[in-house]
C-alpha positions in Angstrom: -11.4 21.3 -7.5 -11.8 17.9 -9.0 -8.1 17.7 -9.9 -7.2 18.9 -6.4 -9.4 16.1 -4.8 -7.9 13.5 -7.2 -4.4 14.6 -6.3 -5.2 14.5 -2.6 -6.6 11.0 -3.0 -3.5 9.9 -4.9 -1.2 11.4 -2.2 -3.1 9.5 0.5 -2.9 6.2 -1.4 0.9 6.8 -2.0 1.4 7.6 1.7 -0.5 4.4 2.7 1.5 2.3 0.3 4.8 3.8 1.6 3.7 3.0 5.2 2.8 -0.6 4.2 6.0 -1.1 2.3 8.1 0.1 5.3 6.2 -2.1 7.8 6.4 -5.1 5.5 10.2 -4.7 5.1 10.6 -4.4 8.9 8.4 -7.5 9.6 10.3 -9.5 7.1 13.6 -8.3 8.7 12.5 -9.8 12.0 10.2 -7.3 13.7 7.2 -9.6 13.6 5.5 -7.7 16.4 4.8 -4.9 13.8 2.6 -7.2 11.8 -0.6 -6.3 13.8 0.1 -2.6 13.1 0.4 -3.5 9.4 -2.9 -5.2 9.2 -4.9 -3.1 11.7 -6.3 -0.6 9.1 -7.6 -3.5 7.0 -9.2 -5.7 9.7 -12.7 -4.5 8.9 -12.3 -5.0 5.2 -10.9 -8.5 5.8 -13.9 -9.4 8.0 -16.5 -8.0 5.4 -14.7 -9.9 2.6 -15.0 -13.2 4.5 -18.6 -12.3 5.6 -19.6 -11.6 2.0 -18.8 -15.3 1.2 -19.8 -17.1 4.4 -22.8 -15.1 5.6 -22.2 -16.0 9.2 -20.6 -13.7 11.8 -18.7 -16.4 13.7 -17.5 -18.1 10.6 -16.4 -14.8 9.1 -14.5 -13.9 12.3 -12.7 -17.3 12.2 -11.9 -16.9 8.5 -10.6 -13.4 9.2 -8.3 -14.7 11.9 -7.0 -17.4 9.6 -6.6 -14.8 6.8 -4.3 -12.8 9.1 -2.3 -15.9 10.0 -1.9 -16.9 6.4 -0.9 -13.4 5.4 1.9 -13.4 8.1 3.1 -16.9 6.9 3.1 -15.8 3.3 4.2 -12.2 3.6 7.4 -13.0 1.8 5.3 -13.8 -1.3 3.6 -10.4 -1.4 4.5 -8.5 -4.5 4.1 -4.7 -4.5 2.4 -4.8 -8.0 -0.9 -4.7 -6.0 -1.9 -3.0 -2.8 -1.4 -4.9 0.4 -5.1 -4.3 1.3 -6.1 -6.0 -2.0 -3.8 -8.9 -1.3 -5.4 -9.3 2.1 -8.9 -9.2 0.8 -8.0 -11.8 -1.9 -6.8 -14.1 0.9 -10.0 -13.5 2.9 -12.3 -14.3 -0.1 -10.3 -17.4 -1.0 -10.4 -18.5 2.7 -14.2 -18.1 2.7 -14.7 -20.0 -0.5 -12.4 -22.8 0.7 -14.5 -23.1 3.9 -17.6 -23.4 1.8 -16.2 -26.0 -0.4 -14.9 -28.0 2.5 -18.4 -27.9 4.1 -20.0 -28.9 0.8 -22.5 -26.1 1.0 -21.3 -24.0 -1.9 -24.3 -22.8 -3.9 -24.4 -22.0 -7.6 -26.9 -19.3 -8.2 -28.1 -17.3 -11.2 -30.4 -14.2 -11.3 -33.7 -14.8 -13.2 -31.8 -17.4 -15.3 -30.1 -14.5 -17.1 -28.2 -15.5 -20.1 -26.4 -12.2 -20.6 -22.6 -12.3 -20.6 -21.3 -10.4 -17.7 -18.7 -8.7 -19.9 -21.5 -7.4 -22.1 -23.2 -4.0 -22.0 -26.0 -5.0 -19.6 -28.1 -2.0 -18.5 -31.0 -2.6 -16.1 -34.4 -1.3 -17.1 -34.4 0.8 -14.0 -31.1 2.0 -12.5 -32.1 3.0 -9.0 -29.4 3.3 -6.4 -30.6 1.5 -3.3 -28.1 3.6 -1.3 -30.5 6.5 -1.5 -32.1 5.1 1.7 -30.5 7.3 4.4 -28.1 5.5 6.6 -29.4 7.5 9.6 -32.8 5.8 9.2 -31.0 2.4 8.9 -29.5 2.9 12.4 -32.8 1.8 13.8 -32.5 -1.9 14.7 -35.5 -3.1 12.6 -34.3 -1.4 9.4 -30.7 -2.3 10.0 -31.7 -6.0 10.2 -33.8 -5.5 7.1 -30.7 -4.3 5.2 -28.6 -7.2 6.5 -31.3 -9.7 5.4 -31.5 -8.0 1.9 -27.7 -8.3 1.5 -27.7 -11.9 2.7 -30.3 -12.8 0.1 -28.1 -11.7 -2.8 -26.3 -14.4 -4.7 -22.7 -14.7 -3.6 -21.1 -13.1 -6.7 -23.3 -10.0 -6.3 -23.0 -9.9 -2.5 -19.2 -9.9 -2.7 -19.1 -6.9 -5.1 -21.7 -5.0 -3.1 -19.9 -5.3 0.2 -16.5 -4.5 -1.3 -17.6 -1.5 -3.4 -20.5 0.0 -1.4 -19.7 -1.0 2.2 -15.9 -1.0 2.2 -15.6 1.5 -0.7 -12.8 -0.5 -2.4 -12.2 1.0 -5.8 -13.3 -0.9 -9.0 -9.7 -1.9 -10.0 -8.9 -3.4 -6.6 -12.3 -5.1 -6.3 -11.7 -6.8 -9.7 -8.2 -7.9 -8.6 -9.4 -9.2 -5.3 -12.2 -11.2 -6.9 -10.1 -12.3 -9.9 -12.5 -10.8 -12.5 -12.4 -7.9 -15.0 -13.4 -4.4 -14.1 -16.3 -4.8 -16.6 -17.6 -7.7 -14.6 -17.4 -5.7 -11.4 -19.4 -2.8 -12.9 -22.1 -5.2 -14.3 -22.4 -7.2 -11.0 -22.6 -3.9 -9.0 -25.4 -2.6 -11.2 -27.3 -5.8 -10.8 -26.7 -5.9 -7.1 -27.9 -2.4 -6.5 -31.0 -3.0 -8.6 -31.8 -6.2 -6.6 -31.3 -4.3 -3.4 -33.6 -1.5 -4.5 -36.3 -4.1 -5.5 -36.0 -5.9 -2.2 -35.9 -2.8 0.1 -38.4 -0.4 -1.6 -41.6 -2.4 -1.0 -40.7 -3.2 2.6 -39.7 0.3 3.4 -42.8 1.7 1.7 -44.9 -0.4 4.1 -43.5 1.3 7.1 -45.5 4.0 8.9 -44.2 7.0 7.1 -43.6 5.2 3.8 -40.5 5.6 1.7 -40.7 9.4 1.6 -40.7 9.6 5.4 -37.2 8.0 5.3 -35.7 10.5 2.9 -35.6 13.3 5.5 -32.4 14.4 7.2 -28.7 14.0 6.5 -27.4 10.5 5.8 -25.0 9.1 8.3 -24.3 6.2 10.6 -23.3 2.6 10.2 -24.9 -0.4 8.4 -23.7 -3.0 10.9 
């Protein structure tokens, strides 16, 4: 069954890659009106990538729009060694970072003054997956806002990884390529981000009327944003 699921996923990836390659070729050949069809499946990912850096909805929307324009302008530079979606996300992240530098508000943050090398074998003392909180419960406005604030409170390098991996479900290899880091760094940052989210959310959710355990009933589902 695992092999069948893996093969199915690979087939889907190949189909998407073939679709993208065909549309890219047609756009470059002069059918520029097809560009929106090319980027449409990735619009949400581009927005979240920009938002992970800028932490402002309007700024993220503006950066996403500029990302699409830059992608169109530089489409001839795209190389099929990477996925088109990864290339787009890389542009969005760089656009966000560029805007922060230009506004002189780029912050350099560290977590607990940690001196561990990110390529090392860091293992948190408690590895608790904060995603255990049901998404169905988070549909309620108050808790959805709580989640958004928790994500916003993370240092940028952890927020980026968290949104790409756990919100957009970009795989580890593509996340690493988009961020310009190694897969080991992605794994370590994701572990730290999840631990930080768990520490932020657990006390606040426990203070609600039914406590944490009251939130663990029912099937998870819904949307974070």
